[in-house]
C-alpha positions as CSV (number, residue, x, y, z in Angstrom):
1,M,-33.1,-62.1,64.5
2,N,-31.8,-58.9,64.0
3,L,-28.5,-57.2,65.6
4,Y,-30.3,-55.2,68.2
5,T,-32.5,-57.7,69.0
6,E,-29.2,-60.2,70.1
7,Q,-27.9,-57.1,71.6
8,S,-31.3,-56.5,74.0
9,E,-31.5,-60.1,74.6
10,E,-27.7,-60.0,76.2
11,I,-28.2,-56.8,77.6
12,Y,-31.2,-58.3,79.8
13,A,-30.0,-61.1,80.7
14,N,-26.4,-59.2,82.0
15,V,-28.8,-57.6,84.2
16,D,-30.8,-60.4,85.4
17,R,-27.3,-61.6,86.6
18,K,-26.6,-58.6,88.1
19,S,-29.8,-58.4,89.7
20,C,-29.3,-62.1,90.8
21,G,-25.5,-61.4,92.6
22,Q,-27.1,-58.2,94.3
23,D,-29.8,-60.5,96.1
24,T,-27.4,-62.9,97.6
25,V,-25.8,-60.2,98.8
26,N,-28.7,-58.3,100.6
27,R,-29.8,-61.4,102.0
28,I,-25.9,-62.3,103.8
29,I,-26.3,-59.1,104.9
30,D,-30.0,-59.3,106.7
31,K,-28.8,-63.0,107.8
32,Q,-25.7,-61.0,109.9
33,P,-27.7,-60.2,112.9
34,E,-29.0,-63.5,113.4
35,S,-25.9,-65.2,113.4
36,Q,-25.0,-62.4,115.8
37,N,-27.5,-63.3,118.3
38,T,-27.1,-67.0,117.9
39,E,-23.6,-67.6,118.5
40,P,-21.5,-66.7,121.1
41,D,-19.8,-63.4,121.5
42,S,-16.1,-63.7,120.7
43,S,-14.1,-61.8,118.7
44,G,-12.5,-64.9,116.9
45,N,-16.1,-65.8,115.2
46,R,-16.7,-61.8,114.8
47,S,-13.0,-61.8,112.7
48,S,-14.3,-64.9,110.9
49,R,-17.5,-63.8,110.0
50,V,-16.3,-60.5,108.5
51,V,-14.3,-62.2,107.0
52,A,-16.2,-64.4,105.0
53,V,-18.8,-61.7,104.4
54,C,-15.5,-59.7,102.5
55,L,-15.2,-63.0,100.4
56,G,-18.2,-63.2,100.2
57,L,-18.7,-60.0,98.4
58,L,-15.9,-60.5,96.8
59,C,-17.4,-63.5,95.1
60,V,-20.0,-61.3,94.0
61,L,-18.0,-58.5,92.6
62,L,-16.0,-61.2,90.8
63,A,-19.0,-63.0,89.4
64,G,-20.2,-60.0,88.4
65,I,-16.6,-58.9,86.4
66,I,-16.7,-61.5,85.2
67,G,-20.1,-61.6,83.1
68,Q,-19.5,-57.6,82.3
69,S,-16.1,-59.2,80.5
70,V,-17.9,-62.3,78.6
71,Y,-20.9,-60.1,77.6
72,Y,-18.3,-57.3,76.4
73,D,-16.2,-59.4,74.6
74,G,-19.0,-61.0,72.7
75,V,-19.6,-57.6,71.9
76,S,-16.5,-56.8,70.6
77,K,-16.1,-60.0,68.7
78,S,-19.7,-59.0,66.9
79,F,-18.2,-55.5,66.3
80,L,-15.3,-56.6,65.0
81,A,-17.1,-59.1,62.7
82,Y,-19.6,-56.8,61.7
83,K,-16.8,-53.9,61.3
84,T,-15.0,-56.3,59.5
85,N,-18.1,-57.4,56.5
86,S,-19.1,-54.0,56.8
87,S,-15.5,-52.7,56.1
88,A,-15.1,-55.7,53.0
89,E,-18.6,-54.7,51.7
90,I,-17.2,-50.5,51.4
91,E,-14.4,-51.7,49.7
92,E,-16.5,-53.7,47.3
93,L,-19.4,-50.7,46.9
94,Q,-16.0,-48.6,46.6
95,T,-14.4,-51.0,43.6
96,S,-17.4,-50.9,42.0
97,Y,-18.2,-47.1,42.4
98,N,-14.6,-46.3,40.7
99,N,-15.6,-48.6,38.7
100,L,-18.6,-47.2,37.7
101,T,-17.2,-43.6,37.8
102,K,-14.6,-44.5,34.9
103,E,-17.1,-45.8,32.6
104,R,-18.7,-43.0,33.4
105,D,-15.9,-41.1,32.6
106,Q,-15.4,-42.9,29.5
107,L,-18.9,-42.5,28.6
108,Q,-18.7,-38.6,28.9
109,T,-15.4,-38.3,26.9
110,S,-17.4,-40.9,23.8
111,Y,-20.6,-38.3,24.2
112,N,-18.5,-35.3,24.1
113,T,-16.5,-36.7,21.3
114,L,-19.6,-37.8,19.4
115,T,-21.2,-34.3,20.0
116,K,-17.8,-32.6,18.7
117,A,-18.3,-34.8,15.6
118,R,-22.2,-33.8,15.5
119,D,-21.1,-30.2,15.9
120,Q,-18.8,-30.2,12.8
121,L,-21.4,-32.8,10.7
122,Q,-24.1,-30.1,11.6
123,T,-21.4,-27.3,10.3
124,S,-21.2,-28.9,7.5
125,Y,-24.5,-29.5,6.7
126,N,-25.2,-25.8,7.2
127,T,-22.4,-25.0,4.5
128,L,-23.8,-27.6,2.2
129,T,-27.2,-26.3,2.8
130,K,-25.9,-22.7,2.0
131,E,-24.1,-23.6,-1.3
132,R,-27.3,-25.8,-2.2
133,D,-29.7,-22.7,-1.6
134,Q,-26.6,-20.1,-3.5
135,L,-26.7,-22.6,-6.4
136,Q,-30.8,-23.2,-6.7
137,T,-30.7,-19.6,-6.6
138,S,-28.4,-19.8,-9.3
139,Y,-30.1,-22.0,-11.0
140,N,-33.3,-20.3,-10.4
141,T,-31.7,-17.2,-12.2
142,L,-30.2,-19.2,-15.3
143,T,-33.9,-20.9,-15.5
144,K,-35.7,-17.2,-15.7
145,E,-33.0,-16.0,-18.1
146,R,-32.9,-19.4,-20.2
147,D,-37.3,-18.6,-20.0
148,Q,-36.4,-14.9,-21.4
149,L,-33.7,-16.2,-23.9
150,Q,-36.8,-18.7,-25.0
151,T,-38.8,-16.2,-25.1
152,S,-36.3,-14.0,-27.3
153,Y,-35.7,-17.0,-29.6
154,N,-39.2,-17.5,-30.1
155,T,-39.9,-14.0,-31.4
156,I,-36.8,-14.0,-33.3
157,T,-38.0,-17.2,-35.0
158,K,-41.6,-15.8,-35.4
159,E,-39.9,-12.0,-37.0
160,R,-37.8,-14.7,-39.0
161,D,-40.4,-16.7,-40.3
162,Q,-42.3,-13.6,-40.9
163,L,-39.3,-11.7,-42.8
164,Q,-39.1,-15.6,-44.7
165,T,-42.6,-15.4,-45.7
166,S,-42.0,-11.2,-46.8
167,Y,-38.8,-12.7,-48.2
168,N,-40.7,-15.3,-49.8
169,T,-44.1,-13.4,-50.9
170,L,-41.5,-10.2,-52.5
171,T,-39.2,-13.3,-54.2
172,K,-42.1,-14.7,-55.9
173,E,-43.6,-10.8,-56.8
174,R,-40.1,-10.4,-58.4
175,D,-40.2,-13.5,-60.1
176,Q,-43.3,-12.7,-61.1
177,L,-42.9,-9.1,-62.4
178,Q,-39.6,-10.7,-63.7
179,T,-41.9,-12.6,-65.9
180,S,-44.2,-10.3,-66.7
181,Y,-41.0,-8.1,-67.8
182,N,-39.3,-10.6,-69.9
183,T,-42.8,-11.4,-71.5
184,I,-43.8,-7.5,-72.0
185,T,-39.8,-7.3,-73.6
186,K,-40.6,-10.2,-75.9
187,E,-43.9,-9.2,-76.9
188,R,-42.4,-5.5,-77.4
189,D,-39.5,-7.2,-79.1
190,K,-41.9,-8.8,-81.7
191,L,-44.4,-6.3,-82.1
192,Q,-41.0,-3.8,-83.0
193,T,-40.5,-6.7,-85.1
194,E,-43.9,-6.6,-86.8
195,R,-43.9,-3.1,-86.7
196,D,-41.0,-2.9,-88.6
197,F,-41.8,-5.4,-90.9
198,L,-45.2,-3.6,-91.7
199,S,-43.6,-0.7,-92.1
200,G,-41.2,-2.2,-94.6
201,R,-44.0,-3.7,-96.5
202,L,-46.5,0.0,-96.0
203,T,-43.7,1.7,-97.2
204,N,-43.0,-0.4,-100.2
205,L,-46.8,-0.5,-100.9
206,G,-47.3,3.6,-100.8
207,W,-48.2,3.4,-97.1
208,Q,-46.6,6.4,-95.2
209,K,-46.1,6.6,-91.2
210,F,-47.2,9.6,-88.9
211,E,-46.8,9.4,-85.8
212,S,-48.8,5.9,-84.8
213,S,-50.6,5.7,-87.6
214,W,-50.6,4.8,-91.4
215,Y,-51.4,7.1,-94.5
216,F,-52.7,6.0,-98.1
217,L,-52.7,8.7,-100.5
218,S,-54.3,7.2,-103.8
219,T,-53.5,7.8,-107.1
220,E,-56.9,7.4,-108.7
221,S,-60.1,9.2,-108.5
222,K,-63.3,7.6,-106.9
223,T,-66.2,8.6,-105.4
224,W,-66.3,8.9,-101.1
225,K,-68.2,5.5,-101.0
226,E,-65.6,3.8,-103.6
227,S,-63.0,5.5,-101.7
228,R,-64.3,4.0,-98.4
229,E,-64.5,0.6,-99.8
230,D,-60.9,0.7,-101.3
231,C,-59.6,1.9,-98.1
232,L,-61.3,-1.1,-96.3
233,K,-59.8,-3.7,-99.0
234,R,-56.8,-2.1,-97.5
235,G,-57.2,-3.0,-93.9
236,A,-58.1,0.7,-93.3
237,D,-60.7,3.7,-93.7
238,L,-61.0,6.8,-95.0
239,V,-58.5,9.5,-92.7
240,I,-60.1,11.0,-89.6
241,I,-59.0,14.4,-88.7
242,N,-58.8,15.0,-84.9
243,S,-56.0,17.1,-84.8
244,D,-54.0,20.2,-86.3
245,K,-50.8,17.9,-87.2
246,E,-53.0,15.7,-89.2
247,Q,-54.8,18.7,-90.8
248,V,-51.0,20.4,-92.0
249,R,-50.2,17.0,-92.5
250,G,-53.1,15.8,-94.5
251,R,-52.3,19.4,-96.8
252,G,-49.3,18.0,-98.1
253,R,-48.8,15.4,-100.3
254,G,-46.8,13.1,-97.6
255,M,-44.6,12.4,-94.7
256,S,-41.6,13.7,-94.0
257,L,-38.6,11.2,-93.0
258,T,-37.6,13.2,-90.7
259,A,-41.0,13.5,-88.6
260,E,-40.7,9.6,-88.6
261,R,-37.6,9.7,-87.3
262,D,-38.4,11.8,-84.4
263,Q,-41.7,9.5,-83.9
264,L,-38.9,6.5,-83.9
265,Q,-36.4,8.1,-81.8
266,T,-39.4,9.2,-79.0
267,N,-40.9,5.6,-79.1
268,Y,-36.9,4.3,-78.5
269,N,-36.5,6.6,-75.7
270,T,-39.9,6.0,-74.0
271,M,-39.0,1.7,-74.5
272,K,-35.4,2.6,-73.2
273,K,-37.2,4.6,-70.2
274,E,-39.4,1.7,-69.6
275,R,-36.3,-0.3,-69.8
276,D,-34.5,1.2,-66.9
277,Q,-38.0,1.4,-64.8
278,L,-37.6,-1.9,-65.2
279,Q,-34.0,-2.8,-64.6
280,T,-34.2,-0.6,-61.3
281,S,-37.2,-2.4,-60.0
282,N,-35.4,-5.3,-61.0
283,N,-31.8,-3.8,-58.8
284,T,-34.0,-3.0,-56.1
285,L,-35.9,-6.1,-56.2
286,T,-32.9,-7.9,-56.0
287,A,-31.0,-6.0,-53.1
288,E,-34.4,-6.5,-51.3
289,R,-33.6,-9.9,-52.0
290,D,-30.1,-10.3,-50.8
291,Q,-30.7,-7.8,-47.4
292,L,-33.7,-11.0,-47.2
293,Q,-31.0,-13.1,-47.9
294,T,-28.6,-11.6,-45.7
295,S,-31.6,-11.4,-42.8
296,Y,-31.8,-14.9,-42.9
297,N,-28.5,-15.7,-43.0
298,T,-28.4,-13.6,-39.4
299,L,-31.2,-15.1,-38.2
300,I,-29.7,-18.4,-38.5
301,K,-26.4,-17.6,-36.9
302,E,-28.5,-16.1,-34.2
303,R,-31.2,-19.1,-34.1
304,E,-28.0,-21.5,-34.1
305,Q,-26.3,-19.2,-31.6
306,L,-29.6,-19.6,-29.4
307,Q,-29.7,-23.4,-30.0
308,T,-26.3,-23.5,-28.7
309,S,-27.1,-21.3,-25.6
310,Y,-30.0,-23.5,-25.3
311,N,-27.9,-26.8,-25.2
312,T,-25.8,-25.0,-22.8
313,L,-28.3,-24.2,-20.3
314,T,-29.8,-27.5,-20.4
315,K,-26.5,-29.0,-19.9
316,E,-26.0,-26.6,-16.9
317,R,-29.8,-27.2,-16.0
318,D,-28.9,-31.0,-16.0
319,Q,-25.7,-30.6,-14.0
320,L,-27.5,-28.6,-11.7
321,Q,-30.2,-30.7,-11.4
322,T,-27.9,-33.3,-10.7
323,S,-25.6,-31.2,-8.0
324,N,-29.3,-30.7,-6.2
325,N,-30.2,-34.1,-6.4
326,T,-26.4,-35.1,-5.1
327,L,-27.0,-32.3,-1.9
328,I,-30.4,-33.4,-1.2
329,K,-29.3,-37.2,-0.6
330,E,-26.2,-35.7,1.3
331,R,-28.4,-33.5,3.2
332,D,-31.0,-36.6,3.9
333,Q,-27.6,-38.7,5.2
334,L,-26.5,-35.9,7.4
335,Q,-30.1,-35.3,8.7
336,T,-29.8,-39.4,9.0
337,S,-26.7,-38.9,10.4
338,N,-27.7,-36.1,12.9
339,N,-30.6,-37.9,14.0
340,T,-28.4,-41.0,14.9
341,L,-26.0,-38.9,16.7
342,T,-29.0,-37.1,18.3
343,A,-30.5,-40.4,19.5
344,E,-27.2,-41.7,20.6
345,R,-26.7,-38.6,22.9
346,D,-30.0,-38.8,24.0
347,Q,-29.3,-42.4,25.0
348,L,-25.8,-41.8,26.5
349,Q,-27.1,-38.5,28.3
350,T,-29.8,-41.2,29.7
351,S,-27.1,-43.6,30.7
352,N,-24.8,-40.5,32.1
353,N,-28.3,-39.6,34.1
354,T,-28.9,-43.7,35.2
355,L,-25.2,-43.6,36.5
356,T,-24.8,-39.9,38.3
357,K,-28.2,-41.8,39.9
358,E,-26.3,-44.9,41.0
359,R,-23.4,-43.3,41.9
360,D,-24.7,-40.7,44.5
361,Q,-26.7,-43.4,45.4
362,L,-23.5,-46.0,46.3
363,Q,-22.3,-42.6,47.5
364,K,-25.3,-42.4,49.7
365,D,-25.1,-46.0,50.6
366,T,-20.9,-45.2,51.4
367,E,-21.8,-42.6,53.5
368,C,-24.3,-44.3,55.4
369,L,-21.8,-47.4,55.8
370,K,-19.2,-44.7,57.3
371,Q,-21.8,-43.4,59.7
372,S,-22.7,-46.6,60.8
373,L,-19.3,-47.6,61.2
374,V,-18.6,-44.5,63.6
375,Q,-19.3,-45.4,67.1
376,K,-22.5,-43.4,68.3
377,V,-22.9,-42.7,71.3
378,C,-26.7,-41.8,72.3
379,P,-27.7,-39.6,75.0
380,Q,-28.8,-40.9,77.7
381,G,-32.8,-42.7,77.7
382,W,-32.1,-42.9,74.5
383,K,-32.5,-46.1,72.6
384,K,-30.0,-46.9,69.5
385,L,-30.0,-48.8,66.6
386,G,-27.6,-48.8,63.7
387,S,-26.2,-45.3,63.7
388,S,-29.9,-43.5,64.8
389,C,-31.0,-42.7,67.9
390,Y,-34.6,-43.0,69.3
391,Y,-36.2,-41.1,72.1
392,V,-39.5,-42.6,73.7
393,S,-41.5,-39.8,75.5
394,T,-43.6,-40.5,78.7
395,E,-45.9,-37.4,78.1
396,Y,-48.7,-37.0,76.2
397,K,-48.9,-33.8,73.3
398,S,-50.6,-33.4,70.2
399,W,-48.4,-33.9,66.6
400,E,-46.9,-30.6,66.2
401,E,-46.4,-30.3,70.1
402,S,-44.8,-33.6,69.9
403,R,-42.6,-32.6,66.8
404,Q,-41.3,-29.4,68.5
405,D,-40.3,-31.3,71.4
406,C,-38.1,-33.7,68.9
407,R,-36.8,-30.1,67.4
408,N,-35.5,-29.2,70.9
409,R,-33.8,-32.3,71.8
410,E,-31.9,-31.4,68.0
411,A,-33.7,-34.6,66.4
412,D,-37.2,-34.6,64.5
413,L,-40.2,-37.2,64.8
414,V,-39.4,-40.9,63.9
415,V,-39.6,-42.1,59.9
416,I,-39.8,-45.5,59.2
417,K,-38.9,-46.7,56.1
418,S,-37.8,-50.5,56.2
419,E,-39.1,-53.6,58.2
420,D,-36.2,-53.6,60.8
421,D,-37.5,-50.0,61.5
422,Q,-41.5,-50.6,61.4
423,T,-40.0,-53.4,63.7
424,F,-38.1,-51.5,66.4
425,V,-40.6,-49.0,66.6
426,N,-42.9,-51.5,68.0
427,W,-40.9,-52.9,70.2
428,L,-40.2,-49.0,71.5
429,C,-43.9,-48.9,72.1
430,G,-44.8,-52.0,74.2
431,V,-47.6,-53.6,73.7
432,K,-50.8,-51.8,72.5
433,D,-49.5,-48.1,72.8
434,Y,-50.0,-45.0,70.7
435,V,-47.6,-42.9,69.7
436,W,-46.6,-40.1,67.1
437,I,-44.6,-40.7,63.9
438,G,-43.3,-38.0,61.4
439,L,-46.0,-38.7,58.5
440,T,-47.9,-36.5,57.6
441,D,-50.4,-34.9,54.8
442,S,-51.1,-31.6,56.1
443,V,-49.0,-30.0,53.5
444,T,-51.1,-31.2,50.5
445,E,-53.9,-33.7,51.1
446,G,-54.0,-36.9,49.7
447,T,-50.2,-36.8,49.6
448,W,-48.3,-38.3,52.6
449,K,-44.7,-37.3,53.3
450,W,-41.9,-38.0,56.0
451,V,-41.0,-34.9,57.9
452,D,-37.6,-35.1,56.1
453,D,-39.9,-34.8,53.1
454,T,-38.9,-37.8,51.4
455,P,-42.3,-39.9,49.7
456,L,-44.2,-42.6,51.1
457,T,-42.9,-45.6,49.8
458,T,-42.7,-48.6,52.4
459,K,-46.4,-48.2,53.9
460,Y,-48.0,-50.5,56.8
461,W,-50.9,-48.7,57.0
462,K,-54.1,-50.6,59.5
463,S,-56.6,-51.8,56.9
464,G,-58.8,-49.7,55.7
465,D,-56.8,-46.4,56.3
466,P,-55.8,-43.7,56.0
467,N,-59.9,-43.1,55.8
468,G,-60.2,-39.7,57.7
469,G,-60.0,-36.5,54.7
470,R,-58.5,-33.4,55.8
471,A,-60.2,-33.9,59.3
472,E,-57.2,-36.6,60.1
473,N,-54.1,-35.3,58.7
474,C,-51.2,-37.0,61.0
475,V,-50.3,-40.3,61.9
476,Y,-49.8,-42.7,65.0
477,F,-48.4,-46.2,65.5
478,Y,-50.2,-48.3,67.4
479,S,-47.9,-51.7,68.7
480,W,-49.0,-54.9,68.7
481,S,-47.9,-57.9,69.9
482,S,-47.0,-59.3,66.7
483,D,-43.6,-57.8,65.0
484,T,-44.5,-55.2,63.3
485,G,-47.7,-53.3,64.6
486,A,-49.7,-50.6,62.1
487,W,-50.3,-46.8,61.3
488,W,-53.8,-44.7,61.8
489,D,-53.8,-41.5,60.2
490,Y,-55.7,-39.3,63.0
491,D,-56.7,-35.8,63.9
492,C,-53.2,-33.8,64.7
493,S,-54.8,-32.5,67.9
494,Y,-55.1,-35.3,69.7
495,K,-52.4,-36.0,72.3
496,Y,-50.3,-39.2,72.0
497,R,-46.5,-40.2,73.1
498,W,-44.3,-39.6,70.5
499,I,-40.8,-41.0,69.5
500,C,-38.3,-39.0,68.7
501,E,-34.9,-40.2,65.9
502,K,-31.9,-38.3,65.3
């Protein structure tokens, strides 16, 4: 049985005892005339009767005082025991609250440390990302330059190959010309030798040379036909005169040695010019060959330089690729660490929020306990339960009017949030009575809230309620002979009694 039930029973018991004492006094007073009429009229008897009445009154008063002192002594002991238990509970709650506060502060410190570490890692991650992007940009630039150099290298290689092909072709042509030159020189020397040999033979046989032809002047006399046959036998034919020189030459009896010398000199000069031309051609081909050789060597050097540059760029590319892969791994690790820190931060935030809620709840509970320890005096006509005072109206008003009456009394319609509240309100109402309570869904249909703007959690609806829809937005309490009673939703304009709470 709860505290208010025990107190109410003791109060009712004392009231009964006090009523019994008063009835005894009344009976004594009512009996005084009868005794006065029956007994003899004497001053001694009257005095004894007055003394007896006074003693009776004093006994009654003494009994009432003793009863009151016994009652208040029990109440004081109960209050002291309750206060002692409440103080111990408050100290335990305060200790738990302090421990939770310390843990919360430690978690907050750890959270701040992790946040700083996360921010530092984020800064490092951003710096590495910038460096990675710069390296990537440099890598892309070097790749473009490498590709351009590769293109230039390929172009130069093609040109070199073309020049090499041209050089090889010119070398072959030069060699062919040299071979032809050597062959012609040999043939010329051979022909010169043969000509000299033949000239010597012909000269010995009576032949004479004029320009490029040999002439034989016979010493015999023959007919034209015989003369021609003789010429044919000598491997020649009768002279053919095609120029004035031959005509003049034919007049003489022979050719002069000067003319032959001049002819030989002319032939020599011609052969010398041809030799010089061939020598010039040979020198030109040699110069071209040397130039091609120089160009070839230059191309070889450039190719080697390009190959070296290509190898260097390849190494740098591989190094950049390795650095890029390393940065990617570090970025992924930082991302993983960041995600882990974020998850830990969220967990710490959740724990912090939970601890904050628990701290606030403990604070509220502590305040409630402190308030419950304060001896609160309720106004006359109000009933007390815990730290709250309750007023039961005797009038009948609508829900709004009832609430306004409570506000005028610096209170509000009663809020029921526990079974003790429900049982106490049921006791206040009396059996089979209706009273308005502070529960409504007039703001949002179907969303029931108490007048202190807290949502409805503990419910004591009558079976089938609430069922009134928009027409029934207020709740009245119907008391039963049971311990709890029930709630009904109803039209707010109906007039019932009400209960205020403050």
